[in-house]
N, C-alpha and C positions, 0 to 999 in steps of 0.2 A: 409601051404605054411603059411607064416604070412602075415596080410594087408600089410605091406609096400613093400611084394613081391609080393602080389599079384597087386598092384594099379601100378607095376612097369611095370610087364607084361604087365597089360593090355594097359599101356600107350603107350608099345613099340609096341605091335600087332596092335594095333590102329594105329599107325605111319608109320606100314608098309603096310598096308591094306585100311583104310578107304582113301574114297575118289577118289580110286584106282579103275581100270576095272582089270580085267581077265580072259584070254581068254578061252572064251566054259563058262567062271561061273558067268560074268555080272559086275553090278557096288559094290561093297562094300561099304558094310554104315558101320557099326560102329559090335565091340564084343558084339558075346551073352551071352558067358556062357565060363569056361575054361569047359573041360573034363577031365583034367588028365592032371598033371605036375611032372615033374620026382624033385629027389632033384637036385642041382644045383649041379654042376663041373665045377671045374677048372682044366685045359688044367697043363699040363707041362711048363712051360712058357709063359705064359695066366694069369694074377690076375684077368677075367671074369670069372665071372657066365655063365656058358650054361646049358639048358634047355629043356627037352622032349619037346614038348605042345601037346595034342588033345584041340582041339577049335574047335569055333560054332560061324560060321559069320552070320551076316544080310546082305544077298544080294540081289540086286534090278533087276530080271530079271522075266521079266511077260510074260507070255504064248501068243503066238501064238493064236490069234481069244479073245482076255482076251480084253475085255470095261476097256477102262481110264479116265477117265475127266481131265484134263490141262487148260492152260489158253495160250490165242491167244500172240505167239510173234512177231512177221511179220509175211508179208506175197508180195510175189510177183508173176508173171505171172509162175512162175514155183511149187508151192505150198505154203502149210502154215508151219511157223513152233509153234511150242507148248510146253512150259514150264508144268513139275510139281510141280516148285518150287526147290526142292533139285537137278532137270534130264531137263535139255535143249536139248538135241538133238535128237528130233524127229520132222519128217517130216512129212506131207501130202501129196505126190502129186498130181498135177492137174490129171491126171491118174486114180486116187484112189476117188473122188470126186463124185458126185453125177453127171447125165449127165446135169442138169440143174443150176450148180453153174460154173460161168467165171469169173473172173479175169477184174473187173473194174476201168482201167489205168488212168482214169479223176475223181476219187476223189483226195483228196490231197497228200492221203499217199498211195493210192492203197486197195482198197480192192476186196476182194468177196463179190460175190452173187447169193441166191436161185432166181430165174428166175420162176416163177407158176401162170397157171390162175384160178379163183375160176371158178366153175361147174356150180353155176347159174350165173356169167357174163363172160362170154367165151374170150369174145374182151378183160376183162380185164388184166392186168398184175400186179400181184402185184411182187416187189425186196424187198429181206431180205438180209440186208450187214453183212457180218461178221466184226467184229471191236475189236480193240486192244486190251486184255487185259479182256476179258470175256469168263468166263469159256467155256470150249468146248471138248464134249465126240468123241470119237474115238477108232474103233477095230485098237488092234496090229497085221500087214498086218507082219512084218518080225523084224527078229533080224542082225545087223552090226555089223560082228567084223572086226576093220583094224586095221593091224598089224605094232607097228608103233616102234619096234626094244627091241632089250634082256635091261635091267635096274638090276645094283645089286641092290638088297633091303638095306636098313638097318639092318644090322647084328646086335645088338647091343643085341638082345635076339636070342641066334644064333639055332632057334627051328628044331631039327634033324631030329622031324617026327612029322609034323604042319598037323594040319586037318581045314576040311572050310566045311561051312557046305555042309550036300550033298556026300561029300568022304572027309570022316577021313584019315588023314595019308597019309605024302608021298611030301610034297611041297618042293619046295627045295628055296633055301637062292636066285642062280639066274629063274630068274618069267620073262617073255616074257607079259610087258601092253601091251595093245590095245585099242583103240580108240571104243567105245560102240554107237551104236543109234539105232535106232527104225521108220524103216515105217509104218506110218499109215492108212487106208483111213478113210470117212465122204462117202458111199455111200449107207447106207440103214438108213430108219427109224429109231431118236432117238441118231443120232450123227449129228456134226455141235454141233453151238454152242445153249444151253441149251433152252434160253430165247425160239426158234425157236416154242421147242417140249410145252410148257406151255402156259397151257388156256389162 
């Protein structure tokens, strides 16, 4: 396979899959490598080149129970929204926060706060606030795939035997994209704003 052909195929694979969600698989980030590529074939009455491909993709799909660190995007009475920079669909619902974390609507933008008492001064209550933009640790609690209806993918490269990371071969040109979200929790030590746990 010539460099020009490889570059063209790489471009088309990334255009078809990169930054798209494949139901049950996750968020496709980019092409990792091309495992196998057939000779180009020209179909009768069609001047395009068609290839059979096997390739691996880099896919974002964290495991349930995995710890991640992102940045606080926004807060509301329903929960906290966190971003990883390349992925913003992360929700931490109020029900999966520490029991002593509550939403304070009296602050200018509304913030969650952790209230606790010092063992040496039980009468004194300390409030620690969650701030927008700060580093926030959470545990992945659940993946949510939301179907948005079928879509015909670009067909400049007709990959009759396409494979993806973890499952080589058999992908079709008609794919059903879905919305992809993560539900997280911050109900244990070490989760929440990182500054809470620094000495």
